[in-house]
C-alpha positions as CSV (number, residue, x, y, z in Angstrom):
1,M,44.5,24.2,35.7
2,S,44.9,20.6,34.4
3,E,41.8,19.5,36.3
4,N,39.7,22.0,34.4
5,V,41.1,20.7,31.1
6,T,40.4,17.1,32.1
7,E,36.8,18.0,33.1
8,V,36.2,19.9,29.8
9,L,37.6,17.0,27.7
10,T,35.5,14.5,29.7
11,G,32.4,16.6,29.2
12,A,33.1,17.0,25.5
13,G,33.6,13.3,25.1
14,V,30.3,12.5,26.9
15,L,28.4,15.0,24.7
16,A,30.0,13.5,21.5
17,L,29.0,10.0,22.6
18,A,25.4,11.2,23.3
19,A,25.2,12.9,19.9
20,G,26.5,9.8,18.2
21,F,24.0,7.6,20.1
22,L,21.1,9.9,19.0
23,I,22.2,9.9,15.4
24,Y,22.5,6.1,15.4
25,M,19.0,5.7,17.0
26,G,17.5,8.0,14.5
27,Q,18.9,5.9,11.6
28,V,17.9,2.6,13.1
29,G,14.4,4.0,13.9
30,G,14.0,5.4,10.4
31,I,14.1,9.0,11.6
32,G,16.9,10.7,9.8
33,L,17.8,14.0,8.3
34,G,17.9,12.6,4.7
35,T,14.8,10.4,4.7
36,G,13.7,11.6,1.3
37,D,10.2,11.9,-0.1
38,R,7.6,9.4,1.0
39,A,4.5,8.1,-0.9
40,T,1.5,7.2,1.2
41,Y,-1.1,4.5,0.7
42,T,-4.1,3.4,2.7
43,A,-5.1,-0.1,3.7
44,S,-8.1,-1.3,5.7
45,F,-7.7,-4.2,8.1
46,R,-10.3,-6.2,10.1
47,T,-7.8,-6.2,13.0
48,A,-4.4,-4.5,13.2
49,E,-3.3,-6.2,16.4
50,G,0.4,-5.5,17.1
51,V,0.6,-2.6,14.7
52,S,0.9,1.0,15.7
53,V,2.2,4.3,14.3
54,G,5.9,3.8,13.5
55,T,5.7,0.1,12.8
56,D,8.0,-1.1,10.0
57,V,6.7,-1.6,6.5
58,R,8.8,-4.2,4.7
59,L,9.2,-5.6,1.2
60,A,11.2,-8.8,0.8
61,G,12.4,-8.4,4.3
62,V,13.8,-4.9,3.7
63,K,12.4,-1.9,5.6
64,V,10.9,0.4,3.0
65,G,8.7,2.6,5.2
66,S,6.6,2.8,8.2
67,V,3.0,3.1,9.4
68,A,2.2,6.9,9.4
69,N,-1.3,6.9,10.8
70,M,-4.1,4.6,12.1
71,R,-7.7,5.2,13.0
72,L,-10.9,3.3,13.4
73,D,-13.5,3.7,10.7
74,P,-16.8,4.1,12.6
75,Q,-18.9,2.9,9.7
76,T,-17.0,-0.3,8.9
77,F,-15.4,-0.9,12.3
78,R,-12.1,-1.6,10.5
79,A,-8.6,-0.3,11.2
80,E,-7.8,2.3,8.5
81,T,-4.0,2.4,8.2
82,V,-1.8,4.9,6.3
83,I,1.6,3.5,5.3
84,A,4.4,5.7,4.0
85,V,7.0,4.1,1.7
86,E,10.0,5.3,-0.2
87,D,8.8,7.5,-3.1
88,E,10.8,5.6,-5.8
89,L,8.9,2.4,-4.9
90,L,6.3,1.8,-7.5
91,L,3.6,-0.6,-6.4
92,P,1.5,-2.6,-8.9
93,E,-2.3,-2.2,-8.5
94,D,-2.7,-5.8,-7.4
95,T,-0.4,-5.4,-4.5
96,A,-1.4,-7.1,-1.2
97,V,-0.6,-5.9,2.3
98,I,-0.5,-8.3,5.3
99,I,0.3,-7.9,8.9
100,A,3.1,-10.5,9.6
101,S,4.7,-11.6,12.8
102,E,8.5,-11.9,13.4
103,G,7.9,-15.1,15.4
104,L,5.9,-16.6,18.2
105,L,7.0,-13.9,20.7
106,G,8.3,-11.3,18.2
107,G,6.6,-8.1,17.2
108,S,4.4,-7.5,14.1
109,Y,5.2,-5.6,11.0
110,V,3.4,-4.7,7.7
111,E,4.5,-6.6,4.7
112,I,4.0,-5.5,1.1
113,L,3.5,-8.3,-1.4
114,P,3.7,-6.7,-4.9
115,G,1.6,-8.2,-7.6
116,G,2.3,-8.6,-11.3
117,S,0.1,-5.9,-12.8
118,P,1.7,-3.6,-15.4
119,V,-0.4,-0.7,-14.0
120,N,0.9,1.0,-10.8
121,L,-1.0,2.4,-7.9
122,D,-1.0,6.2,-7.6
123,P,0.3,7.6,-4.3
124,G,-2.6,8.2,-1.9
125,S,-4.7,5.4,-3.3
126,E,-6.0,2.4,-1.3
127,I,-4.5,-1.0,-1.3
128,E,-7.6,-3.2,-1.3
129,D,-6.1,-6.7,-0.9
130,T,-5.2,-6.9,2.9
131,Q,-4.8,-9.7,5.4
132,S,-5.2,-9.0,9.1
133,S,-2.9,-10.3,11.9
134,V,-3.4,-13.7,13.3
135,S,-3.8,-13.8,17.1
136,V,-1.4,-16.4,18.6
137,V,-3.6,-16.5,21.7
138,E,-6.7,-17.5,19.6
139,L,-4.6,-20.2,17.8
140,L,-3.5,-21.6,21.2
141,L,-7.0,-21.6,22.6
142,K,-8.2,-23.5,19.5
143,F,-5.4,-26.0,19.9
144,V,-5.9,-26.5,23.6
145,G,-9.7,-26.6,23.2
146,G,-9.5,-29.5,20.8
147,G,-10.5,-27.6,17.6
148,G,-14.0,-26.5,18.8
149,D,-16.1,-27.7,15.8
150,E,-14.8,-31.3,15.9
151,A,-15.6,-31.6,19.6
152,A,-19.1,-30.3,19.2
153,A,-19.8,-32.8,16.4
154,E,-19.2,-35.8,18.7
């Protein structure tokens, strides 16, 4: 009889631990029960290297949303990105969005740089001032190759 009680208690402990782990991962990943309303904005990037659906959107280093959707615009050949941010976050109309890197070997995230305009963007509108990601490989190739243009001039 005591073996059954021990097995039941061990199983209950494992299930409680698994549930706690899932709740923790949901909160860290931005997937929670009380995530609140989200406002979406679109931004067009020449290249969105390192960004995918679910990538963090940060303002002043604080996660305020995530990338909700990405697609290639067949007319402009640009990455059309939809970002979802906290609903109470009011973005000025001269806000810029850049793809930043966490470091040399770190991942990428989308950073919001709010402007100073007194007029705010309406949710669903496009943020026009964007800066694409910088490829570390391209920078290293330019450095190793001697700058390209300077070598061709000699």
